[in-house]
VEXDREN-513848 format. One record per residue (C-alpha): residue in three letters; residue number from 1; x, y, z. Coordinates in nm, 4 decimals. Layout:
N
[ala; NUM; [X; Y; Z]];
...
//
This chain:
117
[unk; 1; [4.0998; -0.5004; 26.9561]];
[unk; 2; [4.0431; -0.2129; 26.6807]];
[unk; 3; [4.3596; -0.0349; 26.8522]];
[unk; 4; [4.5733; -0.3226; 26.8372]];
[unk; 5; [4.4409; -0.3879; 26.4485]];
[unk; 6; [4.5702; -0.0171; 26.3925]];
[unk; 7; [4.8793; -0.0414; 26.5484]];
[unk; 8; [4.9905; -0.3563; 26.3303]];
[unk; 9; [4.8831; -0.1883; 26.0115]];
[unk; 10; [5.0801; 0.1115; 26.0972]];
[unk; 11; [5.3797; -0.0836; 26.1947]];
[unk; 12; [5.3439; -0.3266; 25.8760]];
[unk; 13; [5.3476; -0.0128; 25.6693]];
[unk; 14; [5.6052; 0.2215; 25.8698]];
[unk; 15; [5.8084; -0.0353; 26.1148]];
[unk; 16; [6.0915; -0.0292; 25.8931]];
[unk; 17; [6.1412; 0.3304; 25.9910]];
[unk; 18; [6.1717; 0.2487; 26.3406]];
[unk; 19; [6.5444; 0.1778; 26.4900]];
[unk; 20; [6.6272; -0.1970; 26.5325]];
[unk; 21; [6.5620; -0.1735; 26.9227]];
[unk; 22; [6.2222; 0.0321; 26.8699]];
[unk; 23; [6.1306; -0.2647; 26.6212]];
[unk; 24; [6.2149; -0.5436; 26.8959]];
[unk; 25; [6.0307; -0.4047; 27.1979]];
[unk; 26; [5.7053; -0.2983; 26.9779]];
[unk; 27; [5.6840; -0.6366; 26.8072]];
[unk; 28; [5.7013; -0.7847; 27.1476]];
[unk; 29; [5.4504; -0.5837; 27.3132]];
[unk; 30; [5.2023; -0.5706; 26.9848]];
[unk; 31; [5.2535; -0.8870; 26.8126]];
[unk; 32; [5.3719; -1.1164; 27.0994]];
[unk; 33; [5.1418; -0.9506; 27.3351]];
[unk; 34; [5.4144; -0.9704; 27.6019]];
[unk; 35; [5.3329; -0.7637; 27.9174]];
[unk; 36; [5.5625; -0.4460; 27.9929]];
[unk; 37; [5.7348; -0.6038; 28.2906]];
[unk; 38; [5.8262; -0.9338; 28.0867]];
[unk; 39; [5.9632; -0.6823; 27.8425]];
[unk; 40; [6.1560; -0.4967; 28.0812]];
[unk; 41; [6.3372; -0.7973; 28.2094]];
[unk; 42; [6.4175; -0.8913; 27.8664]];
[unk; 43; [6.5878; -0.5582; 27.7775]];
[unk; 44; [6.7190; -0.4887; 28.0958]];
[unk; 45; [6.5112; -0.1489; 28.1355]];
[unk; 46; [6.2162; -0.0625; 28.3506]];
[unk; 47; [5.8837; -0.1045; 28.2787]];
[unk; 48; [5.8265; 0.2795; 28.2744]];
[unk; 49; [6.0643; 0.2855; 27.9667]];
[unk; 50; [5.9166; 0.0351; 27.7773]];
[unk; 51; [5.5764; 0.1826; 27.8533]];
[unk; 52; [5.7199; 0.5277; 27.6955]];
[unk; 53; [5.9164; 0.3548; 27.4299]];
[unk; 54; [5.6038; 0.2072; 27.3101]];
[unk; 55; [5.3954; 0.5391; 27.3342]];
[unk; 56; [5.6779; 0.6942; 27.1523]];
[unk; 57; [5.6726; 0.4492; 26.8510]];
[unk; 58; [5.3012; 0.4718; 26.8312]];
[unk; 59; [5.3117; 0.8484; 26.8033]];
[unk; 60; [5.6006; 0.8065; 26.5389]];
[unk; 61; [5.3906; 0.5596; 26.3261]];
[unk; 62; [5.0852; 0.7938; 26.3380]];
[unk; 63; [5.2690; 1.0869; 26.2472]];
[unk; 64; [5.4328; 0.8957; 25.9035]];
[unk; 65; [5.0659; 0.7953; 25.8186]];
[unk; 66; [4.9356; 1.1544; 25.8776]];
[unk; 67; [5.2453; 1.2948; 25.6484]];
[unk; 68; [5.2905; 0.9946; 25.3837]];
[unk; 69; [4.8662; 0.8521; 25.3894]];
[unk; 70; [5.0399; 0.5117; 25.2835]];
[unk; 71; [4.7608; 0.3488; 25.4732]];
[unk; 72; [4.4914; 0.5429; 25.3500]];
[unk; 73; [4.6085; 0.4944; 24.9763]];
[unk; 74; [4.6303; 0.1339; 24.9915]];
[unk; 75; [4.2494; 0.1201; 25.1439]];
[unk; 76; [4.1203; 0.3171; 24.8709]];
[unk; 77; [4.3073; 0.1263; 24.6202]];
[unk; 78; [4.1611; -0.2073; 24.7568]];
[unk; 79; [3.8488; -0.0798; 24.7206]];
[unk; 80; [3.8682; 0.0319; 24.3868]];
[unk; 81; [3.9983; -0.2874; 24.2885]];
[unk; 82; [3.6981; -0.4721; 24.4506]];
[unk; 83; [3.4899; -0.2605; 24.2554]];
[unk; 84; [3.6998; -0.3373; 23.9198]];
[unk; 85; [3.6369; -0.6868; 23.9768]];
[unk; 86; [3.2754; -0.6369; 24.0493]];
[unk; 87; [3.2224; -0.4314; 23.7253]];
[unk; 88; [3.4831; -0.7094; 23.5213]];
[unk; 89; [3.2178; -0.9503; 23.6710]];
[unk; 90; [2.9277; -0.7681; 23.5606]];
[unk; 91; [3.0611; -0.7493; 23.1989]];
[unk; 92; [3.1590; -1.1154; 23.1702]];
[unk; 93; [2.8030; -1.2403; 23.3057]];
[unk; 94; [2.6112; -1.0053; 23.0830]];
[unk; 95; [2.8164; -1.0939; 22.7826]];
[unk; 96; [2.8343; -0.7381; 22.6685]];
[unk; 97; [3.1304; -0.4536; 22.7115]];
[unk; 98; [2.8675; -0.2133; 22.7708]];
[unk; 99; [3.0080; 0.1494; 22.7358]];
[unk; 100; [2.8940; 0.2541; 23.0822]];
[unk; 101; [3.1055; -0.0163; 23.2405]];
[unk; 102; [3.4036; 0.0717; 22.9980]];
[unk; 103; [3.4251; 0.4435; 23.1344]];
[unk; 104; [3.3758; 0.3254; 23.4900]];
[unk; 105; [3.6754; 0.0659; 23.4707]];
[unk; 106; [3.8912; 0.3276; 23.2640]];
[unk; 107; [3.8077; 0.5703; 23.5340]];
[unk; 108; [3.9157; 0.3517; 23.8306]];
[unk; 109; [4.2143; 0.2211; 23.6659]];
[unk; 110; [4.3254; 0.5884; 23.5664]];
[unk; 111; [4.2697; 0.6473; 23.9590]];
[unk; 112; [4.4776; 0.3473; 24.0592]];
[unk; 113; [4.7656; 0.4813; 23.8034]];
[unk; 114; [4.7518; 0.8068; 23.9819]];
[unk; 115; [4.7984; 0.6545; 24.3200]];
[unk; 116; [5.1209; 0.4933; 24.1969]];
[unk; 117; [5.3113; 0.8305; 24.0932]];
//
């Protein structure tokens, strides 16, 4: 299950960089959960051809992440935003703008801005 989730996340970020043909076959396998035989029959190619194409797509998507780190940066930013939300809620609940909270919030905001460059 974890592998399917990873494939889906990588595809969400880098799928548009694949060819239309690769996208169709990859989506059929990963999102529509079609068998190699079903995809092969639809596309008029062999099961081995489908298998090879899916493996190449997996490698291509992983290579993009290795070079660009978009998924990692997205996950890191999600954690930072959750921490910001927690700190802001603490400020609201305490009714004070504690200097330490302010510094921590500003540091996280700065990190998030750096990630946008």
